[in-house]
C-alpha positions as CSV (number, residue, x, y, z in Angstrom):
1,M,-5.5,18.2,-3.2
2,I,-5.0,19.0,-6.9
3,W,-8.6,18.1,-8.0
4,K,-10.9,21.1,-8.4
5,E,-13.9,19.6,-10.3
6,I,-15.2,16.9,-12.6
7,L,-16.2,17.9,-16.1
8,I,-19.2,16.0,-17.5
9,R,-19.9,15.8,-21.3
10,Y,-23.5,15.2,-22.3
11,G,-23.1,13.3,-25.6
12,E,-26.6,12.6,-27.0
13,L,-28.2,15.4,-24.9
14,S,-26.1,17.8,-27.0
15,T,-28.3,17.1,-30.0
16,K,-31.6,18.2,-28.3
17,G,-33.3,21.4,-29.3
18,R,-35.4,23.8,-27.3
19,N,-36.0,21.3,-24.5
20,K,-32.3,20.6,-24.0
21,M,-32.2,22.3,-20.7
22,D,-35.0,20.1,-19.4
23,F,-32.8,17.0,-20.1
24,I,-29.8,18.7,-18.5
25,R,-31.8,19.5,-15.3
26,R,-33.0,15.9,-15.1
27,L,-29.4,14.7,-15.4
28,R,-28.3,17.1,-12.6
29,E,-31.1,15.9,-10.3
30,N,-30.3,12.2,-11.1
31,I,-26.7,12.9,-10.1
32,R,-27.8,14.5,-6.9
33,Y,-30.0,11.6,-6.1
34,A,-27.4,8.9,-6.9
35,F,-24.9,10.6,-4.6
36,A,-27.3,11.8,-1.8
37,D,-25.0,10.2,0.8
38,L,-22.3,12.9,-0.1
39,G,-24.6,15.7,0.9
40,H,-25.3,18.7,-1.3
41,L,-23.2,18.7,-4.4
42,H,-22.2,22.0,-6.0
43,I,-23.1,21.4,-9.7
44,R,-22.7,24.1,-12.4
45,T,-24.5,23.4,-15.7
46,E,-23.9,24.8,-19.1
47,R,-25.4,23.9,-22.5
48,D,-22.6,21.6,-23.5
49,R,-21.1,20.4,-20.3
50,M,-21.6,20.2,-16.5
51,F,-19.1,20.7,-13.6
52,I,-19.2,19.1,-10.2
53,A,-17.1,20.9,-7.6
54,I,-14.8,18.6,-5.5
55,Q,-14.5,19.1,-1.8
56,D,-12.0,16.3,-0.9
57,E,-10.3,13.1,-2.1
58,A,-12.9,10.8,-0.5
59,Q,-15.7,12.6,-2.4
60,M,-13.7,12.3,-5.6
61,D,-13.3,8.6,-5.2
62,V,-17.0,8.0,-4.7
63,L,-17.9,10.1,-7.7
64,L,-15.4,8.5,-10.0
65,A,-16.8,5.0,-9.1
66,G,-20.5,6.0,-9.5
67,L,-20.6,8.4,-12.4
68,P,-20.1,5.6,-15.1
69,K,-23.5,4.2,-14.0
70,I,-25.5,7.4,-14.6
71,F,-27.4,7.5,-17.9
72,G,-27.1,10.7,-19.9
73,I,-23.3,11.0,-19.4
74,Q,-21.1,10.4,-22.5
75,S,-17.8,10.9,-20.7
76,F,-16.2,12.8,-17.8
77,S,-12.8,14.0,-16.7
78,P,-11.2,14.8,-13.4
79,V,-10.0,18.4,-13.5
80,A,-7.0,19.7,-11.5
81,A,-6.2,23.3,-10.8
82,C,-3.2,25.5,-9.9
83,E,-2.2,29.1,-9.8
84,K,-1.7,31.0,-13.1
85,D,2.1,30.6,-12.9
86,M,4.2,28.7,-15.4
87,D,6.2,26.9,-12.8
88,A,3.1,25.7,-11.0
89,M,1.5,24.8,-14.3
90,K,4.5,22.7,-15.3
91,Q,4.5,20.9,-11.9
92,L,0.8,20.2,-12.2
93,A,1.3,18.8,-15.7
94,L,3.9,16.4,-14.4
95,T,1.6,15.3,-11.5
96,I,-1.2,14.5,-13.9
97,M,1.1,12.7,-16.5
98,D,2.5,10.5,-13.7
99,T,-0.8,8.6,-14.0
100,F,0.4,7.3,-17.3
101,K,4.0,6.6,-16.5
102,D,3.8,2.9,-16.8
103,Q,2.2,2.9,-20.3
104,Q,3.7,3.4,-23.7
105,L,1.6,6.3,-25.1
106,T,1.5,9.1,-27.5
107,F,0.4,12.5,-26.2
108,K,0.0,16.2,-27.0
109,V,-0.8,19.4,-25.1
110,E,-3.9,21.4,-26.0
111,V,-4.2,24.9,-24.6
112,K,-7.2,27.3,-24.3
113,R,-6.4,30.8,-22.9
114,T,-9.7,32.2,-21.6
115,D,-7.9,34.9,-19.7
116,K,-6.3,37.0,-22.5
117,T,-4.3,39.0,-19.9
118,F,-2.1,36.0,-19.2
119,P,1.4,37.0,-20.6
120,L,1.9,34.0,-22.8
121,D,-0.3,33.1,-25.7
122,S,-1.7,29.6,-26.3
123,H,1.1,28.3,-28.5
124,S,3.7,29.5,-26.1
125,I,2.1,27.8,-23.2
126,Q,1.8,24.6,-25.2
127,R,5.5,24.7,-26.1
128,E,6.5,25.4,-22.5
129,I,4.5,22.6,-20.9
130,G,5.1,20.1,-23.7
131,G,8.8,20.8,-23.6
132,H,8.9,20.3,-19.8
133,V,6.8,17.1,-19.7
134,L,8.3,15.1,-22.7
135,P,11.9,14.8,-21.4
136,Q,10.6,13.4,-18.0
137,Y,9.0,10.3,-19.5
138,Q,10.6,7.8,-21.7
139,N,7.3,6.1,-22.4
140,L,5.8,9.2,-24.1
141,S,6.0,10.4,-27.7
142,V,4.3,13.3,-29.4
143,K,1.4,12.7,-31.8
144,V,-0.6,15.7,-33.0
145,K,-3.6,13.9,-34.5
146,H,-5.5,11.4,-32.3
147,P,-2.9,10.9,-29.5
148,D,-3.6,8.4,-26.7
149,V,-3.5,11.1,-24.1
150,E,-4.4,14.8,-24.6
151,L,-3.3,17.0,-21.8
152,R,-5.8,19.9,-21.9
153,V,-4.8,23.2,-20.3
154,E,-7.3,26.0,-19.8
155,V,-6.1,29.3,-18.4
156,R,-9.2,30.9,-16.8
157,H,-9.6,34.1,-14.9
158,D,-9.4,32.5,-11.5
159,S,-6.9,29.6,-12.0
160,T,-5.4,27.3,-14.5
161,Y,-7.3,24.0,-15.1
162,M,-5.9,20.8,-16.5
163,M,-7.2,17.3,-17.4
164,A,-5.9,14.3,-19.3
165,Q,-8.2,11.4,-18.4
166,V,-11.4,10.8,-20.3
167,I,-13.6,8.2,-18.6
168,P,-16.5,6.7,-20.6
169,G,-20.0,7.2,-19.2
170,A,-23.1,5.1,-19.6
171,G,-24.5,7.2,-22.5
172,G,-28.2,7.2,-23.2
173,M,-30.7,9.6,-21.7
174,P,-31.3,10.6,-18.1
175,V,-33.7,8.3,-16.3
176,G,-37.1,10.0,-16.0
177,S,-36.7,12.1,-19.2
178,N,-38.9,9.7,-21.3
179,G,-41.8,8.9,-19.0
180,K,-42.6,5.9,-16.9
181,S,-43.2,2.2,-17.6
182,L,-43.9,-0.9,-15.7
183,L,-41.3,-3.7,-15.9
184,M,-42.4,-7.3,-15.6
185,L,-39.5,-8.5,-13.5
186,S,-39.0,-12.2,-13.1
187,G,-36.1,-13.9,-11.4
188,G,-34.4,-14.7,-14.7
189,I,-31.6,-13.2,-16.7
190,D,-33.6,-11.3,-19.3
191,S,-36.0,-9.0,-17.5
192,P,-33.4,-7.1,-15.5
193,V,-31.4,-6.5,-18.7
194,A,-34.6,-5.2,-20.4
195,G,-35.1,-2.8,-17.5
196,Y,-31.6,-1.6,-17.7
197,L,-31.9,-0.9,-21.5
198,M,-35.2,1.0,-21.0
199,M,-33.6,3.1,-18.2
200,K,-30.8,3.9,-20.6
201,R,-33.4,5.4,-22.9
202,G,-34.6,7.7,-20.1
203,V,-37.6,5.6,-19.0
204,R,-38.4,5.7,-15.3
205,L,-39.3,2.2,-14.0
206,E,-41.6,0.5,-11.6
207,A,-41.5,-3.3,-11.5
208,I,-44.1,-6.0,-11.1
209,H,-43.4,-9.6,-10.0
210,F,-45.7,-12.6,-9.8
211,F,-45.3,-14.7,-6.6
212,S,-47.0,-18.1,-6.3
213,P,-46.4,-19.6,-2.8
214,P,-46.1,-22.4,-1.8
215,Y,-45.0,-23.3,-5.3
216,T,-42.4,-20.6,-5.3
217,S,-40.2,-20.0,-2.3
218,Q,-39.4,-16.9,-0.3
219,N,-35.8,-17.3,-1.7
220,S,-37.2,-16.7,-5.2
221,L,-38.9,-13.4,-4.0
222,E,-35.7,-12.3,-2.2
223,K,-33.8,-12.8,-5.4
224,V,-36.2,-10.5,-7.3
225,K,-35.8,-7.9,-4.6
226,V,-32.1,-8.0,-5.0
227,L,-32.5,-7.6,-8.8
228,A,-34.8,-4.6,-8.3
229,N,-32.3,-3.0,-5.9
230,E,-29.5,-3.6,-8.4
231,L,-31.3,-1.6,-11.1
232,T,-31.5,1.4,-8.7
233,K,-27.7,1.9,-9.0
234,F,-28.3,3.5,-12.4
235,G,-29.7,6.6,-10.8
236,A,-33.3,6.2,-9.6
237,S,-35.4,4.5,-7.0
238,I,-37.8,1.6,-8.0
239,R,-41.1,0.4,-6.6
240,L,-41.6,-3.3,-6.8
241,H,-45.2,-4.6,-6.9
242,V,-45.5,-8.2,-5.8
243,I,-48.6,-9.9,-7.0
244,P,-50.1,-13.0,-5.2
245,F,-50.6,-15.2,-8.2
246,T,-51.3,-18.6,-6.8
247,E,-55.1,-18.6,-7.2
248,I,-54.9,-17.6,-10.8
249,Q,-52.1,-20.0,-11.7
250,V,-53.9,-23.0,-10.0
251,L,-57.1,-22.2,-11.8
252,I,-55.3,-22.1,-15.2
253,K,-53.7,-25.5,-14.4
254,D,-57.1,-27.0,-13.5
255,R,-59.2,-25.4,-16.3
256,V,-57.0,-24.8,-19.3
257,P,-55.5,-27.5,-21.5
258,S,-51.8,-27.9,-20.6
259,N,-50.5,-27.2,-24.1
260,V,-51.9,-23.6,-24.0
261,S,-51.6,-23.0,-20.3
262,M,-48.4,-21.0,-20.6
263,T,-50.1,-18.7,-23.1
264,T,-53.0,-18.2,-20.8
265,T,-50.7,-17.6,-17.8
266,R,-48.9,-14.9,-19.8
267,R,-52.2,-13.3,-20.8
268,M,-53.4,-13.2,-17.2
269,M,-50.1,-11.7,-16.1
270,L,-50.4,-9.0,-18.7
271,K,-54.0,-8.3,-17.6
272,V,-52.8,-7.8,-14.0
273,A,-49.8,-5.7,-15.1
274,D,-52.1,-3.5,-17.2
275,K,-54.3,-2.7,-14.2
276,V,-51.3,-1.9,-12.0
277,R,-49.9,0.2,-14.9
278,E,-53.1,2.2,-15.0
279,E,-53.1,2.8,-11.2
280,I,-49.5,4.1,-11.2
281,N,-50.0,6.2,-14.4
282,A,-47.3,4.4,-16.4
283,L,-47.4,4.7,-20.2
284,A,-46.2,1.2,-21.2
285,I,-45.2,-2.3,-20.0
286,V,-41.7,-3.6,-20.4
287,T,-40.8,-7.3,-20.8
288,G,-37.7,-9.3,-21.3
289,E,-39.0,-11.4,-24.2
290,S,-36.7,-12.4,-27.0
291,L,-38.3,-13.6,-30.2
292,G,-38.3,-17.4,-30.5
293,Q,-36.3,-18.0,-27.3
294,V,-39.1,-20.1,-25.7
295,A,-42.6,-21.3,-26.7
296,S,-44.3,-18.3,-25.2
297,Q,-42.1,-16.0,-27.3
298,T,-42.8,-17.0,-30.8
299,L,-44.5,-14.4,-33.0
300,E,-47.8,-16.4,-32.8
301,S,-47.6,-16.6,-29.0
302,L,-46.8,-13.0,-28.6
303,T,-49.7,-12.1,-30.8
304,A,-52.1,-14.1,-28.7
305,I,-50.7,-12.7,-25.4
306,N,-50.8,-9.1,-26.7
307,A,-54.5,-9.4,-27.5
308,V,-55.5,-8.7,-23.9
309,T,-54.4,-5.1,-24.0
310,N,-53.9,-2.0,-26.1
311,T,-51.1,-0.7,-23.9
312,P,-47.7,-0.5,-25.7
313,I,-45.5,-3.5,-24.8
314,L,-41.8,-2.6,-25.0
315,R,-39.5,-5.5,-25.7
316,P,-35.9,-4.1,-25.9
317,L,-34.5,-7.6,-26.2
318,I,-36.7,-8.8,-29.0
319,S,-33.8,-9.3,-31.5
320,N,-31.1,-10.4,-29.0
321,D,-29.9,-13.9,-28.6
322,K,-29.2,-15.4,-25.2
323,L,-25.4,-14.9,-25.3
324,E,-25.8,-11.2,-26.1
325,I,-28.3,-10.9,-23.2
326,I,-25.9,-12.7,-20.8
327,D,-23.1,-10.4,-21.8
328,I,-25.1,-7.4,-20.8
329,A,-26.3,-9.0,-17.5
330,E,-22.7,-9.7,-16.6
331,K,-21.7,-6.1,-17.4
332,I,-24.5,-4.6,-15.2
333,G,-24.0,-7.0,-12.3
334,T,-27.3,-8.9,-12.4
335,Y,-26.2,-12.2,-13.9
336,E,-24.9,-13.9,-10.7
337,T,-28.1,-13.2,-8.9
338,S,-30.3,-14.2,-11.8
339,I,-28.8,-17.7,-12.1
340,Q,-29.5,-18.6,-8.5
341,P,-31.6,-21.8,-8.6
342,F,-34.9,-20.6,-7.2
343,E,-38.0,-21.2,-9.2
344,D,-40.3,-18.4,-10.2
345,C,-43.9,-18.8,-11.3
346,C,-43.0,-19.0,-14.9
347,T,-41.2,-22.3,-14.3
348,I,-43.9,-24.1,-12.3
349,F,-46.6,-26.2,-14.0
350,T,-44.6,-26.0,-17.2
351,P,-46.3,-28.3,-19.8
352,A,-44.2,-31.0,-21.5
353,S,-45.3,-29.8,-25.0
354,P,-46.4,-26.2,-25.0
355,K,-48.0,-24.8,-28.1
356,T,-45.6,-22.7,-30.1
357,K,-48.3,-21.4,-32.5
358,P,-51.4,-21.0,-30.3
359,K,-54.6,-19.9,-32.0
360,L,-56.1,-16.9,-30.3
361,E,-59.7,-18.0,-30.7
362,K,-59.0,-21.4,-29.1
363,V,-57.2,-19.8,-26.2
364,E,-60.1,-17.4,-25.6
365,H,-62.5,-20.3,-25.8
366,Y,-60.7,-22.3,-23.1
367,E,-60.5,-19.2,-20.9
368,S,-64.2,-18.4,-21.3
369,F,-65.2,-21.3,-18.9
370,S,-63.5,-19.6,-15.9
371,D,-64.0,-16.2,-14.2
372,F,-60.6,-14.8,-14.1
373,D,-61.7,-11.2,-13.6
374,E,-62.5,-11.5,-9.9
375,L,-59.2,-13.2,-9.2
376,I,-57.3,-10.5,-11.1
377,E,-59.0,-7.7,-9.2
378,R,-58.2,-9.5,-5.9
379,A,-54.5,-10.0,-6.9
380,V,-54.1,-6.4,-7.8
381,K,-55.7,-5.2,-4.6
382,N,-53.7,-7.6,-2.3
383,R,-50.3,-6.8,-3.8
384,E,-47.4,-5.8,-1.7
385,V,-45.2,-2.9,-2.6
386,Y,-41.5,-2.5,-1.8
387,I,-39.3,0.6,-2.4
388,F,-35.7,0.3,-3.4
389,P,-32.9,1.3,-2.6
390,K,-33.4,-0.1,0.9
391,K,-31.1,2.4,2.6
392,E,-32.4,5.7,3.9
393,Q,-32.5,8.4,1.3
394,P,-33.6,12.0,1.3
395,K,-36.9,12.8,-0.3
396,D,-37.0,11.4,-3.8
397,K,-36.6,14.2,-6.4
398,F,-38.8,12.1,-8.7
399,A,-41.7,11.7,-6.3
400,D,-44.0,13.5,-8.8
401,L,-43.3,10.7,-11.3
402,L,-44.4,7.8,-9.0
């Protein structure tokens, strides 16, 4: 096997100051967690890059498939190794460049000679390898500035290392590096995308879902479980809190005028979410709301809904249109699950003409005739909690954040 290691570039993490190593340690632990099935990974960290030692081809394949999903990685490259011998180095260069033999490309050779005792200097090595590779491939031409492929050669003290492939990573910040929030996860398209975008900014997530049987089916709950599990592929486990919401929703239907019932429903959801957030020591609540998309997401509606809490409400999709949100959902693999036709509690008892500009004082007046507090306390107490991924995992490295 020619592969020795995978080189990981940090990207945004490189701009951090004195706490940079904290972010790097978090990224390393996220990688270990995401690939727990591979056993203990040998990971070497430096201030500007990270190296994962490769044991075999099977391990290499799993890492190449999974690393693009790990937030905090800007790009990574498979690194091959050979002896510090020019014939071996030329042969390895050909093996690596074979990957590109079916593409019309420009390339160049870049050499770094860490071991100064090697008899040839960097420019000589560059000429030797480039002169050997170029005649072998009709599809290659030399371009010194901004080539399609840069064959990088590093002569270190132990071996010669080479790479030519730069694979884009997910970017962003390592999950868990920016605190924890509670995601209001429905069965729709928007909220999983909102969760994904917050994870990309380093936020550790737990999720909350409102379940209203018999008006919502077990299929709708299973869909949400699948969505929660999908989000875990980006490098962290997720706890899903399922709230029995039927009592509250029926009371709203019976006591609150239908044209503001959706506003009240969202306000009660936010009250419940805030109590769960407090119990799990989360710092904020995340929603998938997009300004003006539906009646409950106008600026007036959001103002009336927000009035029940002082907790920060994070809305990463607030300026996105539906097509942009769908594009992200398709990219992250949640779209096909989200469009399965199972109703959630937001779609039942939907009024024919909901208020788009509800007045807060009127909404509070209508709610004052019912005692929602007792029902909210009971719903929080009787919630069910599920942990994802479902498969057996070693002890969660982030248990202290839960």
